C-alpha positions, 0 to 999 in steps of 0.5 A: 500500500502507498501512504498518503496524507490529506493536506487541508488547502482550502475547503476539502483540499487537494490530497497530496500523497505522502512518502519520500520527498520525491513525491513533493509532499513536504514542499506542498505542505510548506506551500512551495508549489514550484519546488513541489512541481519540480520534484514531482515532475522528476519522479514522474519521468522515472515512474509516469503512472504512479497515482500518488505522484499524479495526485500530488501534481494535481494538488499543485495544479489546483493551488496554482490555478491550473484547473484543467491540468488538475482535472486531466490528472485526476481522470488519468488516475481513474483510468488506471487500476485502483491502488490502496493508500494508507492515510496517516490516520490509519484509514485506507483509501483508494487512489480512485476515491482520492481522484474522485474527490478531487474531481468533485471540486469542479461543480460544473462537471459530471463524472461517471462513478467507477 
């Protein structure tokens, strides 16, 4: 399972994945979105389909006004098999659940459930 943590940035917030610094989690938590984006993009070059990286990059995009890019990444996570992710609270969530919550931030869109 992969570890993620909820970062409350605004209302229901983007949900960045938590792991080693290469996921950009610490930079996101510190509000350093340019650094987080650089770290995540470097990690994505090595592992382009890791949902925790795509979810973190979507969180960065949301916080930097790039909603269309965030939506694209959430949809890409939903196109992959679901991955179980451990929350620091001890809860286990699906990468699909996180992506679906992210997509729900866009009220003028309708999305099929999976």
